[in-house]
C-alpha positions, -999 to 999 in steps of 0.1 A, spaced: -275 -280 256 -236 -284 247 -213 -292 278 -188 -269 288 -154 -281 274 -122 -273 292 -93 -273 269 -55 -273 279 -34 -254 251 0 -262 246 25 -237 227 50 -254 207 82 -236 192 95 -267 173 117 -277 198 101 -276 233 68 -259 249 70 -224 258 51 -199 280 43 -163 266 27 -132 277 7 -110 255 26 -130 226 58 -119 236 86 -130 259 88 -166 256 98 -187 284 109 -224 275 93 -253 295 108 -283 284 100 -313 261 64 -314 248 58 -350 253 57 -351 291 30 -321 288 7 -341 268 10 -372 289 1 -353 319 -30 -342 303 -40 -376 289 -37 -386 323 -64 -361 338 -87 -373 312 -91 -335 297 -117 -331 272 -93 -324 246 -63 -310 237 -51 -275 219 -15 -277 202 -1 -243 189 27 -245 166 47 -210 167 78 -223 145 64 -217 111 54 -181 119 88 -175 137 113 -189 110 93 -193 79 96 -230 81 73 -259 73 56 -280 96 72 -306 116 51 -335 107 72 -363 126 73 -344 155 36 -340 157 29 -375 147 52 -388 175 30 -364 199 -2 -376 186 7 -413 189 6 -410 227 -26 -390 230 -59 -408 230 -80 -376 233 -93 -353 207 -67 -332 196 -64 -300 174 -33 -286 157 -30 -250 149 0 -234 131 14 -224 96 -14 -243 75 -18 -226 41 -27 -252 15 -49 -288 16 -17 -310 10 -5 -298 47 -40 -307 59 -40 -342 43 -5 -348 58 -17 -335 94 -47 -359 90 -22 -387 85 -3 -377 117 -35 -383 137 -49 -348 137 -88 -346 149 -92 -306 140 -73 -280 125 -70 -241 137 -68 -218 111 -56 -183 116 -35 -164 93 -45 -176 61 -82 -165 69 -71 -131 63 -57 -140 28 -77 -169 15 -110 -173 31 -116 -196 -1 -93 -220 15 -111 -223 46 -144 -228 26 -129 -256 6 -114 -274 36 -148 -273 54 -164 -287 23 -143 -316 20 -137 -325 54 -167 -310 71 -174 -280 95 -166 -300 125 -131 -303 113 -121 -265 111 -116 -242 141 -110 -205 130 -90 -188 155 -88 -152 159 -61 -130 179 -69 -96 186 -65 -61 208 -81 -34 219 -70 -3 200 -90 30 207 -120 10 216 -121 -11 190 -111 -47 186 -85 -52 159 -78 -85 144 -38 -96 142 -24 -124 125 11 -140 123 9 -148 161 1 -111 171 29 -97 149 9 -80 120 -22 -58 124 -45 -67 98 -65 -33 101 -98 -51 104 -122 -51 132 -134 -87 148 -169 -83 140 -162 -73 103 -136 -104 97 -162 -126 108 -184 -111 82 -160 -118 58 -159 -155 71 -200 -161 70 -198 -182 44 -170 -203 55 -187 -227 75 -162 -233 99 -170 -254 132 -158 -233 160 -145 -202 167 -111 -197 192 -109 -160 206 -75 -151 221 -71 -113 234 -33 -107 231 -37 -79 259 -45 -106 286 -28 -137 269 -4 -153 295 -11 -125 324 -34 -148 344 -55 -116 356 -86 -127 338 -99 -132 301 -110 -104 280 -147 -111 277 -157 -81 252 -146 -102 221 -173 -130 231 -201 -109 238 -196 -87 207 -200 -117 186 -223 -141 207 -254 -133 189 -237 -132 154 -226 -167 152 -246 -199 161 -214 -221 165 -194 -229 195 -169 -202 209 -137 -211 227 -122 -183 248 -84 -182 256 -61 -158 269 -55 -150 306 -74 -174 333 -58 -174 364 -84 -185 389 -117 -205 391 -139 -174 386 -121 -163 358 -137 -198 339 -170 -190 352 -171 -152 339 -159 -163 304 -190 -187 304 -217 -159 318 -199 -138 290 -210 -162 262 -182 -186 257 -188 -221 254 -154 -236 258 -125 -225 279 -92 -227 270 -60 -221 293 -23 -228 296 -7 -208 325 -35 -216 348 -27 -253 345 13 -249 343 18 -222 372 -12 -226 399 -28 -256 414 -57 -254 394 -66 -286 371 -91 -290 344 -107 -313 367 -112 -287 392 -124 -262 368 -150 -285 358 -160 -293 394 -162 -257 402 -184 -249 370 -207 -279 378 -211 -267 415 -222 -234 398 -247 -250 380 -232 -252 346 -232 -283 323 -198 -301 323 -180 -334 312 -172 -352 342 
């Protein structure tokens, strides 16, 4: 049995770390380096860095900044944001990235996803899916929640079935940043459709929220606001889960 991972998520706007709510109302939190240092000191399982800048301004990936951040980190680090071609992937590897997260490109070019997993291995690719509940259906959005792709979550996964990605990351836009609890119907809807780890993200605010997501079928738990604005730490989450009989890395 895979042990449950607890993954801090850092949102980066190209200049500083930020905190949003429902992919909107971004709040500046200051330099990103100290945030990474804090998580490194706390010995978390891994860190997920999401770069918002390429989507917001249509710019290129800041490789120098990423290399600077990753040089301070001795933990597995996943990067997502603005990845569209193999040249970018190669440059990110040179920066020290352990895994990449692909989101918007999966709607336009699933062959790209397949080519990357074939060349670098399935464990290198996380497919991230952002969705909203609309009229009782889970509808996928791209470009950090700005573009309605008009496809249901399960249908998008069917389209990607041959891409051989290593993990899925699900984020419900409705609950992201609210700290009112994860939206778990997405995980429940696809749990029996995939045999790869599912990371749930968006909405954790207390220890019970993390456990509820595991019971719903998540394999790993990503959070940001809970670690920034409460006394909850990744270690406290894992200790709580272990006390409830779940396998975690301590």
